[in-house]
Z-matrix of the N, CA and C atoms (Angstrom, degrees):
N
C 1 1.454
C 2 1.531 1 108.66
N 3 1.337 2 117.58 1 131.36
C 4 1.469 3 118.96 2 -178.31
C 5 1.519 4 112.06 3 -68.95
N 6 1.310 5 114.89 4 147.16
C 7 1.460 6 121.11 5 178.44
C 8 1.520 7 109.30 6 -79.60
N 9 1.322 8 116.12 7 131.94
C 10 1.457 9 120.65 8 177.05
C 11 1.525 10 107.74 9 -89.85
N 12 1.309 11 115.73 10 123.59
C 13 1.450 12 120.85 11 -177.00
C 14 1.518 13 110.97 12 -100.03
N 15 1.304 14 114.94 13 173.53
C 16 1.460 15 121.10 14 176.95
C 17 1.520 16 110.99 15 -60.95
N 18 1.330 17 116.98 16 -35.45
C 19 1.460 18 120.66 17 -179.33
C 20 1.531 19 111.75 18 -68.99
N 21 1.326 20 117.23 19 -38.33
C 22 1.463 21 120.69 20 175.82
C 23 1.523 22 109.66 21 -64.36
N 24 1.311 23 116.46 22 -42.98
C 25 1.461 24 121.10 23 178.47
C 26 1.527 25 110.72 24 -62.80
N 27 1.322 26 117.19 25 -42.19
C 28 1.463 27 121.17 26 177.90
C 29 1.524 28 110.17 27 -61.03
N 30 1.337 29 117.10 28 -44.01
C 31 1.461 30 120.44 29 179.51
C 32 1.525 31 110.84 30 -60.84
N 33 1.305 32 117.20 31 -47.25
C 34 1.475 33 120.44 32 -178.52
C 35 1.523 34 112.20 33 -61.52
N 36 1.326 35 116.64 34 -43.60
C 37 1.463 36 119.88 35 179.79
C 38 1.524 37 111.07 36 -64.02
N 39 1.334 38 116.87 37 -45.12
C 40 1.459 39 120.18 38 -177.58
C 41 1.529 40 112.31 39 -72.77
N 42 1.317 41 117.66 40 -38.18
C 43 1.464 42 120.80 41 -179.45
C 44 1.525 43 110.83 42 -62.76
N 45 1.314 44 117.00 43 -34.85
C 46 1.462 45 120.27 44 179.29
C 47 1.525 46 111.25 45 -67.60
N 48 1.324 47 117.01 46 -33.78
C 49 1.470 48 120.56 47 -176.60
C 50 1.517 49 113.25 48 -95.89
N 51 1.335 50 117.61 49 -39.67
C 52 1.462 51 121.36 50 -169.43
C 53 1.526 52 114.71 51 -111.28
N 54 1.320 53 117.09 52 -16.04
C 55 1.459 54 120.11 53 -175.97
C 56 1.515 55 111.25 54 107.60
N 57 1.337 56 114.68 55 158.55
C 58 1.462 57 120.30 56 -173.97
C 59 1.528 58 113.26 57 -67.19
N 60 1.332 59 116.92 58 -41.20
C 61 1.468 60 119.43 59 -176.54
C 62 1.525 61 111.54 60 -66.34
N 63 1.314 62 116.87 61 -44.82
C 64 1.468 63 119.57 62 179.16
C 65 1.527 64 110.75 63 -65.65
N 66 1.330 65 116.31 64 -36.13
C 67 1.459 66 119.90 65 178.49
C 68 1.529 67 110.32 66 -64.16
N 69 1.324 68 117.41 67 -41.35
C 70 1.467 69 120.58 68 178.35
C 71 1.524 70 111.34 69 -62.47
N 72 1.317 71 117.21 70 -42.33
C 73 1.465 72 120.62 71 178.96
C 74 1.529 73 110.23 72 -63.93
N 75 1.334 74 116.42 73 -42.17
C 76 1.464 75 120.08 74 -179.81
C 77 1.529 76 111.38 75 -64.99
N 78 1.321 77 117.55 76 -41.88
C 79 1.465 78 120.64 77 178.99
C 80 1.531 79 109.88 78 -67.32
N 81 1.331 80 116.97 79 -38.93
C 82 1.467 81 120.36 80 175.28
C 83 1.518 82 111.50 81 -59.82
N 84 1.316 83 116.27 82 -40.90
C 85 1.468 84 120.88 83 177.37
C 86 1.523 85 110.50 84 -63.27
N 87 1.318 86 116.61 85 -41.82
C 88 1.462 87 120.62 86 178.82
C 89 1.526 88 110.69 87 -62.86
N 90 1.332 89 116.97 88 -41.49
C 91 1.467 90 120.85 89 179.19
C 92 1.531 91 110.33 90 -62.76
N 93 1.329 92 116.59 91 -43.73
C 94 1.468 93 119.79 92 178.66
C 95 1.528 94 111.61 93 -63.85
N 96 1.320 95 116.84 94 -39.32
C 97 1.458 96 121.17 95 178.49
C 98 1.524 97 110.51 96 -64.50
N 99 1.324 98 116.56 97 -43.27
C 100 1.472 99 120.68 98 178.05
C 101 1.532 100 109.77 99 -61.68
N 102 1.339 101 116.51 100 -46.86
C 103 1.466 102 120.23 101 -179.17
C 104 1.528 103 111.13 102 -61.05
N 105 1.325 104 117.04 103 -41.86
C 106 1.464 105 121.01 104 178.82
C 107 1.528 106 111.08 105 -58.55
N 108 1.328 107 116.03 106 -49.21
C 109 1.463 108 119.49 107 -177.46
C 110 1.527 109 111.97 108 -68.00
N 111 1.330 110 117.08 109 -35.30
C 112 1.466 111 119.80 110 177.32
C 113 1.526 112 110.81 111 -64.19
N 114 1.332 113 116.56 112 -44.01
C 115 1.461 114 120.11 113 -179.77
C 116 1.522 115 111.72 114 -69.73
N 117 1.312 116 116.55 115 -39.89
C 118 1.467 117 120.54 116 -178.16
C 119 1.526 118 111.36 117 -66.37
N 120 1.318 119 116.44 118 -42.24
C 121 1.468 120 120.81 119 -176.15
C 122 1.518 121 113.38 120 -91.49
N 123 1.340 122 117.26 121 -15.15
C 124 1.457 123 120.85 122 -179.24
C 125 1.519 124 112.87 123 68.40
N 126 1.324 125 117.37 124 34.01
C 127 1.459 126 121.37 125 -179.42
C 128 1.523 127 110.40 126 -108.74
N 129 1.308 128 115.97 127 179.28
C 130 1.468 129 121.05 128 176.94
C 131 1.523 130 109.16 129 -106.26
N 132 1.326 131 114.94 130 157.49
C 133 1.461 132 121.55 131 -177.96
C 134 1.524 133 110.10 132 -78.80
N 135 1.306 134 116.32 133 133.52
C 136 1.467 135 122.00 134 176.12
C 137 1.517 136 107.33 135 -117.37
N 138 1.328 137 116.71 136 116.22
C 139 1.457 138 121.65 137 179.80
C 140 1.524 139 109.54 138 -70.90
N 141 1.315 140 116.24 139 127.91
C 142 1.462 141 121.64 140 -177.65
C 143 1.520 142 112.69 141 -85.60
N 144 1.317 143 117.75 142 -16.55
C 145 1.455 144 121.63 143 178.82
C 146 1.520 145 112.10 144 96.48
N 147 1.324 146 115.15 145 155.74
C 148 1.464 147 120.96 146 -176.75
C 149 1.517 148 112.05 147 -67.41
N 150 1.319 149 117.46 148 -24.93
C 151 1.470 150 119.89 149 -177.91
C 152 1.538 151 112.18 150 -94.76
N 153 1.321 152 117.48 151 17.88
C 154 1.462 153 121.28 152 -178.06
C 155 1.525 154 111.73 153 -57.48
N 156 1.330 155 117.03 154 -48.28
C 157 1.459 156 120.37 155 -177.69
C 158 1.533 157 111.41 156 -68.36
N 159 1.333 158 117.03 157 -32.47
C 160 1.465 159 120.73 158 177.16
C 161 1.525 160 110.65 159 -66.86
N 162 1.324 161 116.59 160 -40.73
C 163 1.469 162 120.47 161 178.44
C 164 1.520 163 111.75 162 -70.69
N 165 1.334 164 116.33 163 -29.99
C 166 1.454 165 121.10 164 -178.52
C 167 1.530 166 111.67 165 -69.15
N 168 1.333 167 116.83 166 -41.36
C 169 1.466 168 122.07 167 -178.11
C 170 1.523 169 110.59 168 -135.61
N 171 1.335 170 118.19 169 79.27
C 172 1.464 171 120.24 170 -177.42
C 173 1.534 172 113.16 171 -64.86
N 174 1.336 173 117.49 172 -28.29
C 175 1.469 174 119.81 173 179.34
C 176 1.525 175 110.08 174 -65.37
N 177 1.313 176 116.56 175 -39.10
C 178 1.468 177 120.95 176 178.70
C 179 1.524 178 110.45 177 -64.15
N 180 1.333 179 116.67 178 -41.50
C 181 1.458 180 120.87 179 178.12
C 182 1.521 181 110.18 180 -60.86
N 183 1.336 182 117.03 181 -45.05
C 184 1.465 183 121.18 182 179.38
C 185 1.519 184 110.60 183 -60.41
N 186 1.323 185 116.74 184 -46.96
C 187 1.475 186 121.57 185 179.40
C 188 1.523 187 111.57 186 -58.72
N 189 1.333 188 116.37 187 -44.96
C 190 1.464 189 120.55 188 -178.75
C 191 1.522 190 111.96 189 -66.22
N 192 1.323 191 116.86 190 -40.66
C 193 1.463 192 119.87 191 179.75
C 194 1.521 193 111.52 192 -67.80
N 195 1.332 194 117.22 193 -39.34
C 196 1.468 195 120.76 194 176.77
C 197 1.525 196 109.37 195 -62.91
N 198 1.322 197 116.82 196 -44.52
C 199 1.472 198 120.92 197 179.69
C 200 1.520 199 111.33 198 -60.44
N 201 1.334 200 116.84 199 -41.27
C 202 1.471 201 120.38 200 179.24
C 203 1.518 202 111.55 201 -65.01
N 204 1.333 203 116.93 202 -42.19
C 205 1.462 204 119.84 203 178.66
C 206 1.524 205 111.21 204 -64.92
N 207 1.333 206 117.47 205 -41.14
C 208 1.464 207 120.55 206 178.94
C 209 1.521 208 111.32 207 -65.55
N 210 1.320 209 116.74 208 -34.15
C 211 1.462 210 121.09 209 176.86
C 212 1.531 211 110.98 210 -64.38
N 213 1.330 212 116.16 211 -30.74
C 214 1.462 213 121.24 212 179.13
C 215 1.529 214 112.14 213 -83.14
N 216 1.341 215 116.47 214 -0.69
C 217 1.460 216 119.88 215 175.55
C 218 1.514 217 115.11 216 98.80
N 219 1.321 218 118.82 217 10.51
C 220 1.460 219 122.02 218 179.70
C 221 1.518 220 110.30 219 -92.85
N 222 1.312 221 115.95 220 148.06
C 223 1.468 222 121.22 221 171.92
C 224 1.526 223 106.54 222 -95.48
N 225 1.316 224 116.34 223 127.25
C 226 1.470 225 120.81 224 -174.06
C 227 1.509 226 109.59 225 -114.88
N 228 1.345 227 115.67 226 128.83
C 229 1.447 228 123.01 227 173.50
C 230 1.521 229 107.00 228 -123.07
N 231 1.316 230 116.54 229 122.43
C 232 1.466 231 120.96 230 -179.02
C 233 1.510 232 110.40 231 -91.44
N 234 1.324 233 115.64 232 132.93
C 235 1.459 234 122.78 233 178.33
C 236 1.528 235 106.05 234 -120.52
N 237 1.336 236 119.29 235 132.95
C 238 1.465 237 120.73 236 178.71
C 239 1.516 238 111.96 237 -53.89
N 240 1.338 239 116.46 238 148.22
C 241 1.464 240 122.50 239 -174.82
C 242 1.515 241 115.06 240 -58.93
N 243 1.326 242 119.78 241 -28.19
C 244 1.466 243 122.12 242 -178.38
C 245 1.525 244 113.15 243 -76.58
N 246 1.334 245 117.57 244 -23.27
C 247 1.474 246 120.57 245 -178.24
C 248 1.526 247 109.81 246 -83.35
N 249 1.338 248 115.11 247 150.72
C 250 1.459 249 119.75 248 177.39
C 251 1.493 250 112.21 249 -118.78
């Protein structure tokens, strides 16, 4: 199974909102930015993973998932993780 990278995740998120062509340009820009910093600093690339943005802002992920479920016609009630 192929590994999903941060760049693939970025493309999917942007393509859904902005269109495929704009998403490709944005991902190309990200690749060039990564290459620039790698060459300038002389370091190696460390893949952050496809869930990097989800881990960065979990509240945003929760909001987006609730919105998607409500769009599908579900009523959503959030209960804190410690409660059963």
